[in-house]
C-alpha positions as CSV (number, residue, x, y, z in Angstrom):
1,M,106.7,128.8,92.2
2,D,106.4,132.1,94.1
3,T,106.1,132.2,97.9
4,P,104.0,132.3,100.0
5,T,101.4,130.3,98.1
6,D,98.8,127.6,98.4
7,A,100.3,124.4,97.0
8,A,99.9,120.7,97.2
9,R,102.1,117.9,98.6
10,L,101.9,114.5,96.9
11,R,103.3,111.6,98.9
12,I,104.0,108.3,97.3
13,Y,104.9,105.4,99.6
14,I,106.8,102.5,97.9
15,G,109.3,99.8,98.8
16,E,113.0,100.1,98.2
17,T,113.0,97.1,95.8
18,D,110.3,98.6,93.6
19,S,111.6,99.4,90.2
20,H,110.6,101.0,86.9
21,G,112.5,99.4,84.0
22,D,116.1,98.9,85.0
23,K,116.2,101.6,87.7
24,P,114.8,102.1,91.2
25,L,111.2,103.4,91.1
26,S,112.2,106.2,93.6
27,D,114.8,107.5,91.2
28,A,112.4,107.3,88.2
29,L,109.8,109.3,90.1
30,V,112.2,112.1,91.2
31,V,113.7,112.3,87.7
32,K,110.1,112.5,86.2
33,A,109.3,115.3,88.6
34,R,112.3,117.2,87.4
35,E,111.3,116.6,83.7
36,F,107.8,118.1,84.5
37,G,109.4,121.2,86.1
38,I,108.0,120.4,89.6
39,A,109.1,122.8,92.3
40,G,110.6,120.1,94.5
41,A,110.8,116.3,94.9
42,T,112.6,114.3,97.6
43,A,113.0,110.6,98.2
44,L,113.3,109.6,101.8
45,R,114.3,106.1,103.0
46,G,112.5,104.9,106.1
47,I,114.1,102.9,108.9
48,I,111.2,100.6,109.4
49,G,107.6,100.4,108.4
50,Y,104.7,98.3,107.2
51,G,101.7,98.6,105.1
52,Q,99.5,96.5,102.9
53,P,100.0,93.6,103.2
54,S,101.0,93.7,106.8
55,H,101.7,90.0,107.4
56,A,105.4,90.4,108.2
57,R,106.5,89.5,111.7
58,E,108.6,91.9,113.7
59,A,111.8,90.0,113.1
60,E,111.2,90.1,109.3
61,L,110.6,93.8,109.5
62,L,113.9,94.4,111.2
63,L,115.8,92.3,108.7
64,S,114.0,93.4,105.6
65,R,115.9,94.5,102.5
66,D,112.7,96.2,101.2
67,R,112.7,99.3,103.4
68,P,110.0,101.9,102.9
69,I,110.6,104.8,100.6
70,L,108.6,108.0,100.7
71,I,108.6,110.4,97.7
72,E,107.4,113.9,98.5
73,V,106.5,116.2,95.6
74,V,105.5,119.8,96.1
75,D,104.1,122.4,93.7
76,V,100.8,124.0,92.8
77,R,98.0,121.5,92.6
78,A,97.5,121.8,88.9
79,K,101.1,120.7,88.2
80,I,100.9,117.9,90.8
81,E,97.8,116.5,89.1
82,I,99.5,116.5,85.7
83,Y,102.6,114.8,87.2
84,L,100.5,112.2,89.0
85,A,98.6,111.3,85.8
86,A,102.0,110.7,84.1
87,V,103.5,108.5,86.8
88,E,100.3,106.6,87.7
89,P,101.2,103.8,85.2
90,M,104.6,103.4,86.9
91,L,103.0,102.6,90.3
92,Q,102.2,98.9,90.6
93,S,101.6,99.1,94.4
94,G,102.0,101.5,97.3
95,L,100.0,104.3,98.8
96,V,99.5,107.7,97.2
97,T,98.2,110.7,99.1
98,I,97.7,114.4,98.2
99,E,97.0,117.3,100.5
100,D,96.8,121.1,100.3
101,I,99.7,122.9,102.0
102,R,100.8,126.5,102.6
103,V,104.4,127.2,101.5
104,L,106.0,129.7,103.8
105,R,109.5,129.8,102.2
106,Y,111.0,128.5,99.0
107,G,114.4,129.2,97.5
108,A,118.1,128.8,98.0
109,P,120.3,131.1,100.0
110,G,121.0,134.3,98.1
111,R,118.0,133.8,95.8
112,S,114.8,135.7,96.2
113,G,111.4,134.1,95.6
């Protein structure tokens, strides 16, 4: 992906205990992004959170072993849409959002573009 460019950011909110086959769903989603040649994907573990269903009491939230995980995927919208169609069957629950973004910088030190 060249920079600067208009791009899209896909966010997938899941739980730490969500899985796909025999591996964590977060790992499977990031590996799949790599297979699709996506510009970047990151899995972030949340400290605390809640979502649907939000019936947990505060004490249960603090002691939960199912912490929130956010997967962020960035590339041009066309590639994001193709990736999303491929991973949709892997998602049994969670929240999925997509938004247009403007990439200001992309690349490792010593690399141009």
